C-alpha positions in Angstrom: -13.4 -1.0 13.5 -13.3 -0.3 9.7 -11.9 3.1 8.7 -14.2 5.8 7.3 -14.0 5.8 3.5 -14.5 9.1 1.5 -14.5 9.3 -2.3 -12.4 12.3 -3.3 -12.6 12.0 -7.1 -14.0 9.6 -9.7 -13.1 9.8 -13.3 -13.2 7.6 -16.5 -9.7 6.7 -17.4 -8.1 5.0 -20.4 -8.5 1.6 -18.7 -11.9 2.2 -17.1 -13.3 3.9 -13.9 -10.7 5.4 -11.6 -11.6 6.3 -8.0 -9.4 8.2 -5.6 -10.6 7.8 -2.0 -9.5 8.4 1.5 -9.7 5.4 3.8 -8.9 6.6 7.3 -5.6 8.3 7.1 -4.6 6.7 3.7 -5.3 7.6 0.1 -6.3 4.7 -2.2 -6.6 4.3 -5.9 -9.2 1.9 -7.3 -9.5 0.9 -11.0 -12.7 -0.8 -12.2 -13.4 -1.8 -8.6 -10.0 -3.5 -8.1 -7.6 -2.1 -5.5 -4.5 -0.6 -7.1 -2.4 1.2 -4.6 -2.6 3.0 -1.2 -0.3 5.3 0.8 -0.3 2.4 3.3 1.9 0.6 0.7 4.7 3.2 1.0 7.4 0.7 2.3 6.9 -1.9 -0.5 6.5 0.9 -3.1 9.9 2.3 -2.1 11.3 -1.2 -2.2 10.6 -1.2 -5.9 13.8 0.9 -6.2 15.7 0.2 -3.0 15.7 -3.6 -3.6 17.8 -3.3 -6.7 20.3 -0.6 -5.7 22.7 -3.0 -3.8 23.1 -5.0 -7.0 24.0 -2.0 -9.2 27.5 -0.7 -9.6 28.6 2.9 -10.4 26.8 6.2 -10.5 24.9 8.2 -13.1 22.2 5.5 -13.1 19.3 5.7 -15.5 16.0 4.4 -14.1 12.7 3.6 -15.7 9.6 3.2 -13.5 6.5 1.6 -15.0 3.5 3.0 -13.1 3.6 6.2 -11.1 1.0 5.1 -8.5 1.3 7.5 -5.5 4.9 8.5 -6.3 6.8 6.6 -3.7 9.1 4.7 -6.1 9.9 7.9 -7.9 10.6 9.6 -4.6 12.9 6.8 -3.6 14.9 7.0 -6.8 15.2 10.8 -6.6 16.5 10.5 -3.1 19.4 8.3 -4.3 22.4 10.5 -5.3 23.6 7.7 -7.6 20.6 8.2 -9.8 21.1 10.6 -12.6 17.7 10.5 -14.2 14.3 8.8 -13.6 11.7 8.3 -16.4 8.2 7.4 -15.2 5.8 5.9 -17.7 2.2 6.1 -16.4 -0.6 4.9 -18.7 -3.4 6.9 -17.0 -3.2 10.7 -17.2 -5.6 11.0 -14.3 -3.0 9.3 -12.1 -0.5 11.9 -13.0 -2.9 14.7 -12.2 -3.9 13.1 -8.9 -0.2 12.8 -8.0 0.5 16.5 -8.5 -2.7 17.4 -6.7 -2.5 15.1 -3.7 1.2 14.0 -3.6 2.2 16.7 -1.2 6.0 16.7 -0.5 6.6 13.8 -3.0 4.9 15.8 -5.8 7.0 18.9 -4.8 10.2 16.9 -5.0 9.2 15.3 -8.3 8.5 18.8 -9.8 11.9 20.0 -8.5 13.4 16.9 -10.1 11.8 17.7 -13.4 13.0 21.3 -13.3 16.5 20.0 -12.6 16.4 17.5 -15.4 16.5 14.5 -13.1 13.0 13.3 -13.7 10.5 12.9 -16.5 6.9 11.8 -16.0 5.3 10.9 -19.3 1.8 9.5 -20.1 2.7 6.4 -21.9 2.4 2.6 -21.9 5.7 1.3 -20.3 5.6 -1.6 -22.8 5.9 0.9 -25.6 8.8 2.6 -23.9 10.6 -0.7 -23.4 10.1 -1.6 -27.1 11.9 1.6 -28.3 14.7 1.4 -25.8 17.6 -1.0 -25.9 20.4 -1.0 -23.4 19.2 2.3 -22.1 18.4 1.8 -18.4 20.4 0.6 -15.4 17.2 -0.2 -13.5 13.7 -0.9 -14.6 11.0 -1.0 -11.9 7.6 -2.4 -12.9 4.7 -1.9 -10.6 1.9 -1.8 -13.2 -0.4 -4.4 -11.5 -0.8 -6.3 -8.2 1.8 -8.8 -9.3 2.0 -11.3 -12.2 -1.0 -13.3 -10.9 -3.4 -10.4 -10.3 -3.7 -8.0 -13.2 -5.7 -4.9 -13.0 -5.2 -4.3 -16.7 -5.3 -7.4 -18.9 -3.2 -5.7 -21.5 -0.2 -5.9 -19.1 -0.2 -9.7 -19.2 2.5 -9.5 -21.8 4.9 -7.7 -19.4 5.0 -10.9 -17.2 5.3 -13.4 -20.1 8.6 -14.9 -21.2 8.6 -12.5 -24.2 7.9 -9.5 -21.9 10.7 -10.4 -19.6 13.1 -10.6 -22.5 11.9 -7.2 -23.6 12.9 -5.8 -20.2 16.3 -7.5 -20.3 17.0 -5.9 -23.7 16.2 -2.5 -22.3 18.7 -2.9 -19.5 22.4 -2.1 -19.9 24.8 -4.8 -19.0 25.0 -5.1 -15.2 21.4 -3.7 -14.9 18.5 -4.9 -12.8 14.8 -5.1 -13.0 12.4 -5.1 -10.1 8.9 -6.6 -10.2 6.4 -6.3 -7.3 4.5 -9.4 -6.3 2.2 -10.2 -3.3 3.7 -13.7 -3.1 6.1 -16.1 -4.7 5.0 -17.0 -8.2 6.6 -20.2 -9.6 5.7 -19.7 -13.3 7.0 -16.2 -13.2 10.2 -17.2 -11.6 10.8 -19.6 -14.5 10.4 -16.8 -16.9 12.9 -14.7 -15.0 15.4 -17.6 -14.8 15.1 -18.0 -18.6 16.1 -14.4 -19.2 18.5 -13.2 -16.4 21.7 -14.4 -14.9 19.9 -14.7 -11.6 16.5 -13.7 -10.1 16.6 -12.8 -6.4 13.5 -12.6 -4.3 13.7 -9.8 -1.9 11.2 -9.5 0.9 9.3 -6.2 1.6 6.7 -5.3 4.2 3.8 -2.9 4.7 1.8 -2.4 7.8 -1.8 -1.9 6.9 -4.4 -1.2 9.6 -2.0 -2.7 12.2 -1.3 -5.9 10.3 2.0 -6.8 8.7 1.9 -7.8 5.1 4.9 -9.4 3.3 5.5 -9.1 -0.4 8.2 -10.3 -2.8 10.3 -8.0 -4.9 11.7 -10.0 -7.8 15.1 -8.6 -8.8 16.3 -9.9 -12.1 20.0 -9.3 -12.8 21.5 -8.8 -16.3 25.3 -9.7 -16.3 26.5 -9.9 -19.9 29.8 -11.3 -18.8 28.1 -14.5 -17.7 24.6 -14.7 -19.1 25.4 -14.8 -22.8 21.8 -14.2 -23.8 21.3 -12.2 -27.1 
């Protein structure tokens, strides 16, 4: 039996029509008719941060998250004591407003993090942030689309190109890592990662949606200046 769907808000955003709806027990965000994110995707959203942490050394980590979504990646980063500061770049101001209005405990923890100087949520294109930051972040987490093969905003195509991947690499400090969300393995994108990083590790993540288990791939790209020699 399909869950009951209720539209909570509808608004014209910078990229088109945004809809916030409740589907059964879950909140969902739709952009121009395309599914963007759901609270049912909590596990894989948190994996956008947790998948990279085992590959990072040290403390006082600086993290950049591209795409606020429903705030799970931000919440995961703030829960890690090794993270000193998280910057979230969210292109749609409506998404930021919805997060504060509907994010419940996650939004409260994010606000506390902002007050404590551990979190910054800015309305910005993450590509612009990456362009102006070199060797700034220990982790970059990019969940701007439904993976490299399913863009909800065509302007984000550059983030998954070879040039875009290099842009991310340059924004990372030596020893840093990037995480990309993908619904499946993507051979062309893996080649782009291999051309920029010392190694690219596919890490499996899972969500259970309406009783069905869905597997995704978190691509973790590792920058190790001691070995990769890429300028």
